C-alpha positions as CSV (number, residue, x, y, z in Angstrom):
1,M,29.9,38.6,43.8
2,S,30.3,36.6,47.0
3,I,32.0,38.0,50.1
4,W,34.7,35.5,49.7
5,T,35.5,36.7,46.2
6,R,35.7,40.2,47.6
7,I,38.0,38.9,50.4
8,T,40.3,37.3,47.7
9,E,40.4,40.6,45.9
10,A,41.3,42.5,49.1
11,L,44.1,40.1,49.7
12,S,45.3,40.3,46.2
13,A,45.8,44.1,46.6
14,L,48.5,43.4,49.2
15,T,51.9,44.3,47.9
16,A,55.0,42.1,48.5
17,G,56.0,42.3,52.2
18,E,52.7,43.7,53.5
19,G,51.1,42.0,56.4
20,L,47.4,41.2,56.7
21,S,46.9,44.2,59.1
22,A,47.4,46.5,56.1
23,V,44.0,45.3,54.7
24,F,42.2,46.9,57.6
25,D,43.4,50.4,56.6
26,R,41.7,50.0,53.2
27,L,38.3,48.7,54.3
28,R,36.9,51.6,56.4
29,T,33.8,52.5,54.4
30,P,30.7,50.6,53.3
31,P,30.3,48.2,51.5
32,E,33.9,47.2,52.1
33,R,33.3,47.1,55.9
34,S,31.4,43.8,55.6
35,V,34.6,42.4,54.0
36,G,36.6,43.9,56.8
37,F,34.4,42.4,59.4
38,A,34.8,38.9,57.9
39,I,38.5,39.2,57.6
40,A,38.6,40.6,61.2
41,V,36.8,37.5,62.6
42,I,39.1,35.1,60.7
43,A,42.3,37.0,61.6
44,L,41.5,37.3,65.3
45,S,40.3,33.7,65.4
46,A,43.7,32.7,64.0
47,K,45.5,34.8,66.6
48,M,43.4,33.3,69.3
49,A,44.1,29.8,68.1
50,K,47.8,30.6,68.1
51,A,47.5,31.9,71.7
52,D,45.6,28.7,72.7
53,G,48.2,26.6,70.9
54,Q,45.9,24.5,68.7
55,V,43.0,24.6,66.2
56,T,40.4,22.0,67.0
57,R,37.8,20.6,64.5
58,A,35.1,22.0,66.8
59,E,36.5,25.5,66.4
60,V,36.6,25.1,62.6
61,M,32.9,24.0,62.7
62,A,32.0,26.9,64.9
63,F,33.6,29.3,62.4
64,R,31.4,27.7,59.7
65,E,28.4,28.5,61.9
66,V,29.4,32.2,61.9
67,F,30.1,32.2,58.2
68,H,28.7,29.9,55.6
69,I,31.7,28.8,53.5
70,A,31.0,27.1,50.2
71,P,33.6,24.5,49.1
72,E,34.9,26.7,46.4
73,D,35.5,29.5,49.0
74,E,37.4,27.4,51.5
75,A,40.8,28.2,50.0
76,G,40.2,32.0,50.5
77,A,39.2,31.6,54.1
78,A,42.2,29.3,54.7
79,R,44.5,31.9,53.2
80,V,43.3,34.6,55.5
81,F,43.7,32.3,58.5
82,N,47.2,31.3,57.6
83,L,48.3,34.8,56.8
84,A,47.1,35.9,60.3
85,R,48.9,32.9,62.0
86,Q,52.1,33.6,60.1
87,D,52.1,37.4,60.4
88,V,54.7,38.7,62.8
89,A,52.2,41.4,63.9
90,G,50.6,40.7,67.3
91,F,46.9,40.4,67.8
92,D,46.9,43.8,69.5
93,V,48.0,45.4,66.2
94,Y,45.0,43.7,64.5
95,A,42.6,44.7,67.2
96,R,43.7,48.3,67.2
97,R,43.3,48.6,63.4
98,I,39.9,47.0,63.6
99,Q,38.9,49.3,66.5
100,I,39.8,52.3,64.3
101,M,37.8,50.8,61.4
102,F,34.6,50.5,63.4
103,R,35.1,53.2,66.0
104,D,32.0,55.0,64.8
105,Q,30.1,51.7,65.1
106,P,30.9,50.2,68.5
107,E,28.0,47.7,68.1
108,T,29.9,46.1,65.3
109,L,32.9,45.6,67.6
110,Y,30.5,43.9,70.0
111,D,29.2,41.7,67.2
112,L,32.8,40.7,66.5
113,M,33.5,39.9,70.1
114,E,30.5,37.6,70.2
115,G,31.8,35.7,67.1
116,L,35.1,35.2,68.9
117,F,33.4,34.0,72.0
118,H,31.4,31.5,69.9
119,I,34.5,30.1,68.3
120,A,36.4,30.1,71.6
121,M,33.7,28.0,73.3
122,A,33.4,25.5,70.4
123,D,35.3,22.9,72.3
124,G,33.2,23.4,75.4
125,H,36.1,24.9,77.5
126,Y,37.0,28.5,78.3
127,H,40.7,28.2,78.4
128,D,42.9,30.6,80.3
129,A,44.7,31.7,77.2
130,E,41.5,32.4,75.4
131,A,40.1,34.3,78.4
132,A,43.2,36.5,78.6
133,F,43.1,37.0,74.8
134,L,39.4,38.0,74.8
135,E,39.8,40.3,77.8
136,Q,42.6,42.2,76.1
137,V,40.8,42.5,72.8
138,A,37.7,43.8,74.6
139,D,39.9,46.4,76.3
140,I,41.3,47.5,73.0
141,F,37.8,47.7,71.5
142,K,36.8,49.8,74.5
143,L,34.0,47.4,75.5
144,S,32.6,48.2,78.9
145,P,33.0,45.6,81.7
146,T,29.2,45.3,81.8
147,R,28.9,44.4,78.1
148,F,31.8,42.0,78.3
149,A,30.1,40.3,81.3
150,A,26.9,40.0,79.3
151,L,28.8,38.3,76.4
152,K,30.6,36.0,78.8
153,A,27.4,35.1,80.6
154,R,25.7,34.1,77.4
155,A,28.7,32.2,76.0
156,V,30.3,30.4,78.9
157,P,28.1,27.5,80.2
158,D,29.8,27.2,83.6
159,Q,29.3,30.9,84.4
160,A,26.4,31.9,86.6
161,C,24.1,33.0,83.8
162,D,22.3,35.8,85.7
163,P,19.5,37.1,83.4
164,Y,20.2,40.7,84.6
165,T,23.8,40.4,83.4
166,V,22.7,39.0,80.1
167,L,20.6,42.1,79.6
168,G,23.3,44.4,80.9
169,V,21.3,45.9,83.8
170,E,21.8,46.0,87.5
171,C,20.4,43.1,89.5
172,N,18.2,45.6,91.4
173,A,16.7,47.3,88.3
174,D,13.0,47.6,88.2
175,L,10.9,45.9,85.6
176,P,10.4,49.0,83.4
177,T,14.2,49.5,83.3
178,V,14.7,45.9,82.4
179,R,12.0,46.0,79.7
180,A,13.6,49.1,78.1
181,A,17.0,47.3,78.0
182,W,15.4,44.2,76.5
183,R,13.6,46.2,73.8
184,K,16.9,48.1,73.0
185,L,18.7,44.8,72.5
186,V,15.9,43.4,70.3
187,R,16.1,46.5,68.1
188,E,19.9,46.3,67.9
189,N,19.8,42.7,66.9
190,H,17.3,42.9,64.1
191,P,18.8,41.6,60.9
192,D,18.5,45.0,59.2
193,A,20.3,46.6,62.0
194,L,23.1,44.1,61.8
195,I,23.6,44.5,58.1
196,S,23.6,48.3,58.4
197,R,26.4,47.9,61.0
198,G,28.6,46.2,58.3
199,L,28.0,42.6,59.1
200,P,27.9,40.4,56.0
201,E,24.7,38.5,55.5
202,E,26.6,35.3,56.1
203,A,27.2,36.3,59.7
204,I,23.7,37.2,60.7
205,C,23.2,33.7,62.2
206,M,25.3,34.9,65.2
207,A,22.4,37.1,66.3
208,Q,19.9,34.2,66.3
209,K,21.6,32.5,69.3
210,R,22.0,35.9,71.0
211,M,18.3,36.7,70.7
212,I,17.4,33.3,72.2
213,E,19.4,34.1,75.3
214,I,18.1,37.7,75.4
215,N,14.5,36.6,75.3
216,R,15.1,33.8,77.7
217,A,16.6,36.3,80.2
218,W,13.7,38.7,79.8
219,A,11.2,35.9,80.3
220,E,13.0,34.7,83.4
221,I,13.0,38.1,85.0
222,Q,9.3,38.6,84.1
223,E,8.4,35.3,85.7
224,T,10.4,35.9,88.8
225,T,9.1,39.4,89.2
226,T,5.5,38.3,88.7
227,S,5.9,35.4,91.1
228,G,7.4,37.7,93.7
229,A,4.6,40.2,93.4
230,A,2.0,37.5,93.8
């Protein structure tokens, strides 16, 4: 059974008059959490698009990079998106329900934020409305300023992509400290670790881009440190 079939089943369980936010109260335990994660990305993406005022083709394509959507599953994904856009509940209601769902797995909330950044930056611009939206969601998710800065450094091209920020360490950290941070990030972003956190297999591709940036930052710090020592 595909994740989209399970999403359709979750939506079908809604009673007349219930909003999409009610789904999150029913998907708190594995394996339903993977369904909850997928719905959360779609729902918050819809709310972010509403805040930005438009949905671009680039954003749709970016979403397809986060989740592989077969032609037969497009209607299910579109239904979630439209439910979220039409729901009178604000994005903060969604974000709080999602935070409760994954409060014992903060790394999953971090994964979700990365997906939102990926979609927000699909058109190549970090719009003020998107920035405000992501900052508020990160606050509700209890994401630390350091971790939010790391996400932003990797996602936003015109940001000063400081390798120390990408790895979430202080700029004056010594090499052993940086190496430990890098190794921790590598462990946390192994596909098995992502699946255990509740990410559907369709969303694992998000971590591939993340690992490229993480390894690039580590290599840059190594090179700079070695050159400086020489």
